[in-house]
Backbone as ProteinMPNN parsed JSONL, in Angstrom:
{"seq_chain_A": "XXXXXXXXXXXXXXXXXXXXXXXXXXXXXXXXXXXXXXXXXXXXXXXXXXXXXXXXXXXXXXXXXXXXXXXXXXXXXXXXXXXXXXXXXXXXXXXXXXXXXXXXXXXXXXXXXXXXXXXXXXXXXXXXXXXXXXXXXXXXXXXXXXXXXXXXXXXXXXXXXXXXXXXXXX", "coords_chain_A": {"N_chain_A": [[8.357, -2.625, -10.875], [10.993, -3.737, -9.041], [10.844, -6.089, -6.448], [12.838, -6.366, -4.489], [14.14, -3.896, -4.435], [12.072, -2.272, -3.504], [11.691, -3.441, -0.953], [14.163, -2.877, 0.312], [14.06, -0.042, 0.372], [11.743, 0.288, 1.924], [12.511, -0.939, 4.378], [14.598, 0.772, 5.177], [13.173, 3.158, 5.525], [11.371, 2.34, 7.527], [13.152, 1.829, 9.619], [14.042, 4.427, 10.162], [11.591, 5.57, 11.024], [11.074, 4.081, 13.351], [13.359, 4.695, 14.869], [13.051, 7.507, 15.163], [10.713, 7.576, 16.697], [11.358, 6.414, 19.083], [12.174, 7.431, 22.126], [13.565, 8.447, 25.293], [11.397, 8.929, 26.98], [9.063, 7.878, 25.878], [7.228, 5.109, 24.473], [8.344, 2.971, 21.819], [6.358, 2.096, 20.1], [4.071, 3.526, 20.751], [0.616, 4.222, 20.963], [-0.947, 6.524, 18.848], [-3.276, 9.021, 17.901], [-4.625, 9.32, 14.673], [-5.825, 10.676, 11.605], [-8.517, 8.771, 10.336], [-8.869, 7.275, 7.134], [-10.58, 6.889, 4.066], [-9.953, 5.488, 1.018], [-10.104, 5.613, -2.524], [-9.07, 4.085, -5.422], [-8.198, 4.041, -8.87], [-6.882, 2.287, -11.616], [-4.354, 0.857, -13.819], [-3.354, -2.465, -14.476], [-0.232, -3.943, -14.697], [1.129, -6.679, -16.2], [3.373, -9.176, -16.99], [4.863, -7.51, -18.776], [2.885, -6.012, -20.093], [0.048, -3.81, -20.079], [-2.749, -5.042, -18.97], [-5.246, -5.082, -17.679], [-7.864, -3.228, -15.987], [-8.18, -1.779, -12.722], [-9.951, -1.424, -9.65], [-9.671, -0.118, -6.423], [-10.226, -0.198, -3.028], [-9.507, 1.229, 0.05], [-9.012, 1.315, 3.572], [-7.739, 3.266, 6.101], [-7.011, 2.972, 9.42], [-7.899, 4.956, 12.336], [-5.52, 5.533, 13.889], [-2.066, 5.229, 14.89], [0.943, 3.346, 15.387], [3.915, 4.018, 16.559], [4.377, 5.368, 14.192], [3.361, 3.655, 12.271], [0.534, 2.986, 10.486], [-2.322, 1.07, 10.765], [-4.177, -0.734, 8.228], [-6.712, -1.773, 5.859], [-7.638, -3.393, 2.823], [-9.271, -3.827, -0.388], [-9.481, -5.112, -3.67], [-10.564, -5.135, -7.11], [-10.261, -6.433, -10.334], [-10.613, -5.954, -13.908], [-10.32, -8.377, -15.202], [-11.652, -10.183, -13.727], [-10.43, -10.897, -11.33], [-9.598, -10.762, -7.822], [-8.452, -9.199, -4.776], [-7.812, -9.124, -1.285], [-6.757, -7.678, 1.751], [-4.693, -6.987, 4.699], [-2.606, -4.622, 6.463], [0.066, -2.249, 6.93], [0.694, 1.296, 6.742], [3.124, 3.856, 6.273], [4.512, 7.077, 6.731], [6.793, 8.651, 4.588], [7.71, 11.161, 3.871], [6.678, 14.566, 4.485], [5.837, 17.697, 3.245], [4.978, 20.956, 2.909], [2.298, 20.324, 2.156], [2.714, 18.323, 0.281], [3.318, 14.813, 0.139], [4.704, 11.569, 0.891], [4.119, 8.133, 1.008], [4.668, 4.802, 2.155], [3.615, 1.388, 1.889], [2.706, -1.848, 3.156], [1.226, -4.963, 2.75], [-0.523, -8.0, 3.472], [-2.396, -10.531, 1.901], [-5.298, -12.254, 0.509], [-5.707, -13.753, -2.664], [-7.81, -14.037, -5.425], [-7.909, -15.741, -8.307], [-9.852, -15.804, -10.368], [-9.981, -15.833, -13.272], [-8.093, -14.75, -14.875], [-5.201, -13.199, -14.504], [-2.57, -15.123, -13.409], [-1.004, -15.27, -10.492], [0.277, -17.167, -9.058], [-0.162, -18.044, -6.355], [-2.483, -18.296, -3.588], [-2.045, -16.638, -1.448], [-0.968, -13.417, -1.456], [1.283, -10.707, -1.437], [1.148, -7.198, -1.046], [2.805, -4.366, -1.87], [3.413, -0.868, -1.666], [3.954, 2.421, -3.078], [3.222, 5.748, -2.618], [2.698, 8.968, -3.801], [1.731, 12.243, -3.268], [-0.609, 14.987, -2.809], [-1.834, 16.763, -0.003], [-4.618, 18.505, 1.026], [-5.636, 21.287, 3.171], [-8.005, 20.45, 4.276], [-7.598, 17.797, 4.673], [-8.127, 16.04, 2.67], [-6.835, 13.993, 0.069], [-4.933, 13.629, -2.95], [-3.358, 11.446, -5.107], [-0.663, 9.788, -6.854], [0.042, 6.441, -7.303], [1.913, 3.373, -7.013], [1.642, -0.072, -6.911], [2.96, -3.226, -5.99], [2.434, -6.623, -6.443], [3.061, -9.841, -5.243], [3.859, -13.302, -4.506], [6.004, -13.718, -2.859], [7.675, -15.849, -3.389], [6.328, -18.06, -2.304], [5.22, -19.896, -3.877], [6.423, -21.748, -6.697], [5.715, -20.504, -9.067], [5.792, -17.186, -9.63], [5.171, -14.525, -10.882], [4.49, -11.838, -10.373], [2.84, -8.603, -10.299], [2.093, -5.249, -11.226], [0.337, -2.294, -10.262], [-0.554, 0.756, -11.492], [-1.877, 3.718, -10.349], [-4.411, 6.223, -9.719], [-5.231, 7.894, -6.778], [-7.762, 8.858, -4.528], [-8.337, 10.227, -1.374], [-10.311, 10.446, 1.534], [-10.597, 11.98, 4.646], [-11.812, 10.943, 7.938]], "CA_chain_A": [[9.192, -2.297, -9.741], [11.577, -4.936, -8.459], [10.459, -6.193, -5.039], [13.993, -6.189, -3.599], [14.36, -2.447, -4.301], [11.029, -1.772, -2.604], [11.958, -3.928, 0.405], [15.282, -2.099, 0.857], [13.545, 1.299, 0.653], [10.8, 0.184, 3.039], [13.243, -1.205, 5.621], [15.301, 1.997, 5.564], [12.168, 4.089, 6.031], [10.865, 1.815, 8.793], [14.195, 2.059, 10.617], [13.957, 5.851, 10.523], [10.364, 5.784, 11.79], [11.25, 3.505, 14.684], [14.381, 5.487, 15.553], [12.471, 8.804, 15.512], [9.646, 7.462, 17.694], [11.896, 5.847, 20.32], [12.906, 8.356, 22.983], [13.627, 7.968, 26.673], [10.15, 9.101, 27.727], [7.901, 7.271, 25.219], [7.378, 3.775, 23.9], [8.597, 2.997, 20.38], [5.128, 1.856, 19.362], [2.979, 4.134, 21.497], [-0.564, 4.517, 20.144], [-1.247, 7.93, 18.601], [-4.448, 9.202, 17.051], [-4.316, 9.708, 13.3], [-7.105, 10.666, 10.883], [-8.894, 7.604, 9.54], [-9.073, 7.67, 5.744], [-11.116, 5.952, 3.086], [-9.34, 5.815, -0.272], [-10.566, 4.938, -3.725], [-8.068, 4.179, -6.486], [-8.451, 3.396, -10.157], [-5.616, 2.204, -12.32], [-4.094, -0.192, -14.794], [-2.5, -3.549, -13.986], [0.844, -4.353, -15.609], [1.473, -8.083, -15.983], [4.199, -9.715, -18.082], [5.283, -6.427, -19.684], [1.809, -5.29, -20.776], [-1.064, -3.343, -19.25], [-3.793, -5.931, -19.467], [-6.528, -4.943, -16.994], [-8.129, -2.072, -15.132], [-8.438, -2.209, -11.351], [-10.493, -0.49, -8.68], [-9.084, -0.517, -5.139], [-10.784, 0.526, -1.889], [-8.627, 1.016, 1.208], [-9.367, 2.042, 4.789], [-6.655, 3.446, 7.066], [-7.619, 3.135, 10.734], [-7.641, 6.244, 12.974], [-4.462, 5.475, 14.905], [-0.825, 4.625, 14.435], [1.811, 2.817, 16.425], [5.282, 4.313, 16.156], [4.397, 5.809, 12.8], [2.754, 2.65, 11.399], [-0.917, 3.081, 10.526], [-2.976, -0.142, 10.257], [-5.141, -0.517, 7.152], [-7.283, -2.93, 5.177], [-7.997, -3.025, 1.464], [-9.856, -4.814, -1.286], [-9.431, -4.658, -5.059], [-11.197, -5.958, -8.135], [-9.751, -6.089, -11.667], [-11.526, -6.253, -15.006], [-10.171, -9.78, -15.592], [-12.434, -10.941, -12.754], [-9.648, -11.332, -10.174], [-9.75, -9.862, -6.684], [-7.468, -9.314, -3.702], [-8.208, -8.453, -0.042], [-5.701, -7.874, 2.729], [-4.449, -6.047, 5.797], [-1.201, -4.265, 6.597], [0.376, -0.952, 7.523], [1.259, 2.367, 5.925], [3.93, 4.786, 7.053], [4.868, 8.286, 5.997], [8.212, 8.81, 4.275], [7.972, 12.604, 3.973], [5.591, 15.542, 4.382], [6.438, 18.999, 3.042], [4.1, 21.941, 2.264], [1.144, 19.653, 1.571], [3.138, 17.139, -0.46], [3.653, 13.701, 1.025], [5.035, 10.267, 0.322], [3.826, 7.03, 1.914], [4.93, 3.422, 1.771], [2.681, 0.461, 2.53], [2.954, -3.284, 3.001], [0.018, -5.69, 3.131], [-0.631, -9.416, 3.127], [-3.799, -10.794, 1.629], [-5.73, -13.405, -0.275], [-5.913, -13.437, -4.072], [-8.69, -14.937, -6.163], [-7.535, -15.674, -9.716], [-11.029, -15.417, -11.133], [-9.98, -16.259, -14.668], [-7.152, -13.99, -15.696], [-3.778, -13.137, -14.154], [-2.141, -16.148, -12.459], [0.148, -14.814, -9.71], [0.942, -18.339, -8.517], [-0.582, -18.512, -5.034], [-3.647, -17.621, -3.004], [-1.522, -15.589, -0.564], [-0.193, -12.434, -2.221], [1.69, -9.524, -0.683], [0.995, -5.965, -1.827], [3.62, -3.27, -1.349], [3.091, 0.3, -2.468], [4.545, 3.75, -2.928], [2.211, 6.755, -2.956], [3.183, 10.349, -3.732], [0.571, 13.071, -3.554], [-0.806, 16.282, -2.159], [-2.903, 16.789, 0.99], [-5.159, 19.832, 1.267], [-5.892, 21.605, 4.58], [-9.175, 19.664, 4.69], [-7.184, 16.418, 4.885], [-8.33, 15.26, 1.447], [-5.584, 13.716, -0.635], [-4.927, 13.137, -4.318], [-2.02, 10.877, -5.245], [-0.284, 8.787, -7.832], [0.665, 5.354, -6.554], [2.245, 2.131, -7.692], [1.633, -1.229, -6.022], [3.518, -4.462, -6.523], [1.894, -7.824, -5.796], [3.712, -11.114, -5.526], [3.668, -14.248, -3.414], [7.271, -13.817, -2.134], [8.176, -17.204, -3.656], [5.604, -19.129, -1.62], [4.931, -20.836, -4.948], [7.442, -21.606, -7.745], [5.205, -19.522, -10.03], [5.737, -15.899, -8.924], [5.485, -13.497, -11.87], [4.252, -10.488, -9.863], [2.067, -7.651, -11.099], [2.088, -3.887, -10.7], [-0.812, -1.462, -10.59], [-0.322, 2.203, -11.456], [-3.22, 4.2, -10.077], [-4.72, 7.533, -9.15], [-5.92, 7.623, -5.522], [-8.393, 9.959, -3.798], [-8.565, 9.836, 0.013], [-11.16, 11.318, 2.338], [-10.439, 11.689, 6.082], [-13.015, 10.872, 8.775]], "C_chain_A": [[9.705, -3.613, -9.154], [11.314, -4.959, -6.964], [11.632, -5.956, -4.104], [14.325, -4.705, -3.404], [13.337, -1.866, -3.34], [11.31, -2.189, -1.164], [13.087, -3.138, 1.049], [14.83, -0.693, 1.238], [12.614, 1.273, 1.862], [11.524, -0.049, 4.357], [14.009, 0.022, 6.1], [14.327, 3.013, 6.153], [11.635, 3.638, 7.387], [11.877, 2.039, 9.906], [14.194, 3.492, 11.091], [12.745, 6.133, 11.385], [10.534, 5.285, 13.221], [12.25, 4.322, 15.487], [13.805, 6.821, 16.033], [11.438, 8.693, 16.625], [10.144, 6.905, 19.023], [12.72, 6.9, 21.062], [12.866, 7.815, 24.4], [12.284, 8.03, 27.391], [8.91, 8.527, 27.034], [8.251, 5.877, 24.713], [7.595, 3.898, 22.398], [7.312, 2.829, 19.563], [3.919, 2.362, 20.135], [1.839, 4.485, 20.542], [-0.763, 6.026, 20.061], [-2.478, 8.001, 17.709], [-4.0, 9.783, 15.706], [-5.649, 9.769, 12.566], [-7.33, 9.337, 10.168], [-9.168, 8.101, 8.127], [-9.69, 6.529, 4.956], [-10.587, 6.402, 1.729], [-9.957, 4.986, -1.382], [-9.517, 5.175, -4.804], [-8.594, 3.502, -7.74], [-7.133, 3.388, -10.911], [-5.567, 1.06, -13.3], [-3.102, -1.184, -14.21], [-1.502, -3.924, -15.085], [1.25, -5.777, -15.231], [2.218, -8.596, -17.209], [4.419, -8.683, -19.184], [4.147, -5.755, -20.452], [0.728, -4.887, -19.769], [-2.315, -4.049, -19.749], [-5.172, -5.698, -18.856], [-6.632, -3.594, -16.303], [-8.461, -2.592, -13.742], [-9.049, -1.063, -10.546], [-10.092, -1.022, -7.3], [-9.642, 0.395, -4.049], [-9.932, 0.185, -0.672], [-9.088, 1.877, 2.372], [-8.167, 2.069, 5.723], [-7.292, 3.785, 8.404], [-7.118, 4.413, 11.417], [-6.629, 6.21, 14.099], [-3.181, 4.993, 14.228], [0.0, 4.209, 15.642], [3.244, 3.033, 15.962], [5.403, 4.724, 14.707], [3.748, 4.836, 11.828], [1.239, 2.66, 11.569], [-1.548, 1.817, 9.951], [-4.005, 0.19, 9.18], [-5.622, -1.845, 6.6], [-7.703, -2.484, 3.781], [-8.583, -4.179, 0.689], [-9.806, -4.249, -2.705], [-10.135, -5.658, -5.972], [-10.683, -5.483, -9.492], [-10.706, -6.585, -12.742], [-11.413, -7.684, -15.517], [-10.846, -10.726, -14.623], [-11.582, -11.522, -11.625], [-9.798, -10.306, -9.06], [-8.685, -10.165, -5.636], [-8.03, -8.578, -2.493], [-7.131, -8.723, 0.998], [-5.644, -6.804, 3.792], [-2.954, -5.774, 5.878], [-1.028, -2.924, 7.268], [0.877, 0.01, 6.455], [2.123, 3.219, 6.837], [4.4, 5.905, 6.146], [6.375, 8.368, 5.804], [8.602, 10.279, 4.361], [6.665, 13.373, 3.91], [6.242, 16.912, 4.281], [5.487, 19.899, 2.261], [2.917, 21.299, 1.543], [1.505, 18.404, 0.781], [3.55, 16.054, 0.522], [4.041, 12.478, 0.214], [4.797, 9.202, 1.371], [4.278, 5.714, 1.292], [3.902, 2.542, 2.467], [3.105, -0.969, 2.259], [1.733, -4.017, 3.539], [0.155, -7.157, 2.738], [-2.105, -9.709, 2.9], [-4.031, -12.047, 0.819], [-6.102, -12.951, -1.68], [-6.801, -14.499, -4.698], [-8.425, -14.722, -7.647], [-8.703, -15.271, -10.607], [-11.034, -15.886, -12.564], [-8.956, -15.527, -15.498], [-5.712, -14.156, -15.208], [-3.44, -14.163, -13.068], [-0.876, -15.673, -11.756], [0.799, -15.951, -8.938], [0.433, -18.869, -7.2], [-1.822, -17.751, -4.578], [-3.236, -16.517, -2.053], [-0.626, -14.689, -1.397], [0.069, -11.223, -1.346], [1.619, -8.317, -1.601], [1.818, -4.88, -1.153], [3.399, -2.07, -2.254], [3.867, 1.541, -2.111], [3.51, 4.743, -3.431], [2.833, 8.133, -2.781], [2.02, 11.246, -4.117], [0.57, 14.382, -2.817], [-1.986, 16.17, -1.204], [-3.322, 18.232, 1.227], [-5.389, 20.043, 2.765], [-7.072, 20.811, 5.131], [-8.812, 18.215, 5.023], [-7.416, 15.528, 3.679], [-6.995, 15.131, 0.722], [-5.849, 13.271, -2.069], [-3.505, 12.667, -4.591], [-1.898, 9.989, -6.466], [0.399, 7.683, -7.038], [0.978, 4.178, -7.473], [2.314, 1.038, -6.636], [2.282, -2.402, -6.748], [2.919, -5.624, -5.743], [2.709, -9.033, -6.229], [3.504, -12.03, -4.327], [4.96, -14.513, -2.641], [7.845, -15.233, -2.223], [7.563, -18.277, -2.766], [5.259, -20.238, -2.603], [6.035, -20.68, -6.0], [7.017, -20.639, -8.851], [5.006, -18.209, -9.275], [6.053, -14.754, -9.89], [5.34, -12.063, -11.355], [3.445, -9.643, -10.832], [2.149, -6.288, -10.431], [0.795, -3.199, -11.108], [-0.391, -0.007, -10.445], [-1.694, 2.827, -11.359], [-3.248, 5.648, -9.581], [-5.574, 7.25, -7.913], [-6.484, 8.928, -4.944], [-8.707, 9.456, -2.401], [-9.357, 10.905, 0.745], [-10.951, 10.991, 3.813], [-11.79, 11.636, 6.792], [-12.67, 11.303, 10.172]], "O_chain_A": [[8.916, -4.494, -8.813], [11.535, -3.959, -6.281], [11.446, -5.398, -3.023], [14.747, -4.306, -2.319], [13.677, -1.068, -2.467], [11.18, -1.374, -0.25], [12.983, -2.763, 2.217], [15.178, -0.202, 2.311], [12.695, 2.144, 2.727], [11.186, 0.581, 5.36], [14.065, 0.285, 7.301], [14.624, 3.652, 7.163], [11.466, 4.454, 8.293], [11.501, 2.4, 11.021], [14.328, 3.755, 12.286], [12.846, 6.858, 12.374], [10.184, 5.975, 14.178], [12.015, 4.61, 16.66], [14.039, 7.225, 17.172], [11.294, 9.621, 17.421], [9.402, 6.927, 20.004], [13.84, 7.215, 20.658], [12.194, 6.819, 24.666], [12.052, 7.258, 28.322], [7.804, 8.675, 27.555], [9.42, 5.527, 24.552], [7.085, 4.827, 21.771], [7.2, 3.363, 18.46], [2.875, 1.711, 20.172], [2.075, 4.985, 19.443], [-0.749, 6.72, 21.077], [-2.69, 7.134, 16.861], [-3.109, 10.629, 15.639], [-6.539, 8.978, 12.876], [-6.441, 8.838, 9.478], [-9.645, 9.221, 7.942], [-9.361, 5.36, 5.158], [-10.754, 7.558, 1.341], [-10.286, 3.814, -1.2], [-9.124, 6.311, -5.069], [-9.336, 2.521, -7.675], [-6.365, 4.349, -10.858], [-6.562, 0.391, -13.578], [-2.141, -0.806, -13.541], [-1.872, -4.183, -16.23], [1.658, -6.045, -14.101], [1.74, -8.46, -18.336], [4.192, -8.952, -20.363], [4.414, -4.996, -21.383], [0.53, -5.544, -18.747], [-2.868, -3.711, -20.796], [-6.175, -6.079, -19.458], [-5.634, -2.913, -16.067], [-8.961, -3.707, -13.593], [-8.71, 0.105, -10.737], [-10.166, -2.224, -7.043], [-9.539, 1.619, -4.142], [-9.664, -0.984, -0.392], [-9.501, 3.022, 2.188], [-7.638, 1.021, 6.095], [-8.026, 4.767, 8.516], [-6.029, 4.894, 11.106], [-6.857, 6.798, 15.156], [-3.213, 4.423, 13.137], [-0.225, 4.667, 16.763], [3.734, 2.324, 15.083], [6.418, 4.458, 14.063], [3.596, 5.168, 10.653], [0.722, 2.38, 12.651], [-1.341, 1.509, 8.777], [-4.627, 1.252, 9.208], [-5.025, -2.894, 6.839], [-8.08, -1.33, 3.581], [-8.421, -5.346, 1.048], [-10.056, -3.063, -2.92], [-10.279, -6.838, -5.656], [-10.669, -4.285, -9.772], [-11.495, -7.504, -12.524], [-12.32, -8.163, -16.198], [-10.639, -11.937, -14.687], [-11.959, -12.528, -11.024], [-10.086, -9.135, -9.311], [-8.099, -11.247, -5.617], [-8.655, -7.527, -2.642], [-6.646, -9.848, 1.122], [-6.425, -5.853, 3.795], [-2.137, -6.578, 5.428], [-1.86, -2.504, 8.072], [1.405, -0.393, 5.419], [1.877, 3.294, 8.04], [4.652, 5.706, 4.957], [7.141, 8.175, 6.748], [9.678, 10.616, 4.854], [5.674, 12.898, 3.355], [7.087, 17.268, 5.102], [5.215, 19.644, 1.088], [2.58, 21.701, 0.43], [0.671, 17.512, 0.63], [4.066, 16.342, 1.602], [3.748, 12.371, -0.977], [5.232, 9.352, 2.513], [4.27, 5.543, 0.073], [3.376, 2.909, 3.517], [3.772, -1.263, 1.266], [1.262, -3.733, 4.64], [0.861, -7.5, 1.79], [-2.964, -9.197, 3.619], [-3.108, -12.792, 0.491], [-6.728, -11.908, -1.866], [-6.579, -15.698, -4.529], [-8.687, -13.644, -8.18], [-8.529, -14.462, -11.518], [-12.086, -16.324, -13.03], [-8.948, -15.667, -16.721], [-5.081, -15.175, -15.49], [-3.954, -14.088, -11.952], [0.202, -15.671, -12.35], [1.78, -15.726, -8.23], [0.582, -20.062, -6.937], [-2.157, -16.697, -5.119], [-3.983, -15.557, -1.86], [0.36, -15.146, -1.975], [-0.806, -10.769, -0.609], [1.979, -8.391, -2.776], [1.56, -4.516, -0.006], [3.218, -2.222, -3.462], [4.367, 1.693, -0.997], [2.984, 4.599, -4.535], [3.422, 8.431, -1.742], [1.392, 11.048, -5.158], [1.583, 14.83, -2.28], [-3.009, 15.569, -1.533], [-2.503, 19.079, 1.583], [-5.343, 19.088, 3.54], [-7.127, 20.532, 6.329], [-9.626, 17.488, 5.592], [-6.959, 14.385, 3.655], [-6.151, 16.026, 0.758], [-6.855, 12.623, -2.36], [-2.549, 13.401, -4.337], [-2.885, 9.512, -7.026], [1.247, 7.963, -6.19], [0.395, 4.018, -8.545], [2.96, 1.198, -5.6], [2.161, -2.542, -7.965], [2.902, -5.604, -4.512], [3.005, -9.222, -7.409], [3.038, -11.599, -3.272], [5.007, -15.447, -1.84], [8.421, -15.746, -1.264], [8.201, -19.295, -2.497], [5.033, -21.381, -2.207], [6.541, -19.572, -6.18], [7.865, -20.024, -9.498], [4.158, -18.122, -8.387], [7.076, -14.086, -9.745], [6.009, -11.162, -11.86], [3.376, -9.931, -12.027], [2.261, -6.192, -9.209], [0.231, -3.483, -12.165], [0.077, 0.406, -9.384], [-2.579, 2.529, -12.161], [-2.255, 6.195, -9.1], [-6.522, 6.468, -7.976], [-5.798, 9.948, -4.876], [-9.281, 8.378, -2.246], [-9.109, 12.102, 0.596], [-11.11, 9.836, 4.205], [-12.777, 12.201, 6.322], [-13.537, 11.319, 11.045]]}, "name": "protein", "num_of_chains": 1, "seq": "XXXXXXXXXXXXXXXXXXXXXXXXXXXXXXXXXXXXXXXXXXXXXXXXXXXXXXXXXXXXXXXXXXXXXXXXXXXXXXXXXXXXXXXXXXXXXXXXXXXXXXXXXXXXXXXXXXXXXXXXXXXXXXXXXXXXXXXXXXXXXXXXXXXXXXXXXXXXXXXXXXXXXXXXXX"}
């Protein structure tokens, strides 16, 4: 996934979220309660045109949002002995009859470990998640994440992870 396409999609969605939450009688980023969620994902990492590693990713979405933006933190570990940990926000793009789509953006620290060289210690993770939410609040989704250092380093190959995600609300 090209990062510029994701950024354009994310900015358009964010603009809609902000516009929808800004009315005359409320603040644009008023705190609202939202179910906290713990998510576990497993997937494959695509780097330089091949799927080279498996990855496990744990993410926690905090029980609140601000103008549609839900804070979260995550940590991942890949079979090539590299890891990433970061913080950011998620926001809903659509919800319809149990189906949903979310976008996310996070900044974090990357430890090379011995395999995929993404060029820098600071790596940004952007994601698209499409799934189904049951009445219980549990979710099952397919997601794709893109990691890159946003040209903080001249070496910026980027990597994608395609994963299956299960989320449990609290």
